[in-house]
C-alpha angles and dihedrals in degrees: 000000000000118000116246110251115243120259111244129193112226093212094055103020091220129126120240098213109009133039115358108024117014125196102232089321092291127137127215095271093053093047092049091049092051092048091050091050092049090050091051095046101042101024131225094289099052097040096071091048090050092048090050092050090046090051091050091049092050090048091051090049092050092048092051093046092048089051091052091047090050091053091048091049092050092049093048094044091063091051091044092052091050092050092046093050092049090048091050090051092049092049092049093050092048090049090050091049090050091050090050090051092050092050091047091053093053110079116223123239094265091048091052091050092049090049091052091045093050091049091051091047091052090050091049092047091049091048091047092050091048091052091046091051091050091051092047096244116149111235102184114120093002129114123234091256092053092049093048092050092055 
């Protein structure tokens, strides 16, 4: 016996009883058997009333569950907003701190000039002391001007 192909909805592309979305894990044969038994037990007059009541019950259940989900979403959205705002504040402060560090690392124009001047002064002092040593001049306790005058 060939299996009955699943019914698919073109809009969704899902199967009602097999494959994608199953109805309580039942296939077509099981669903048809259950419908036949319900028809035999309750008769053709009671079955529509039962289906209507079942539909109303399912609608009430969906309405209640959507209300609960809405309350949960509202409660979590407040917490989510608080967490997001605190994270934004932390990110902003860390970015500001990083900017301050970057600006502190970059020497200003006067700092650069003083660094170059101090390097040149050290080179001059070293050269002066080397020349004084070669000439046999004692440099201890003397300023650069005194050494250069001798």
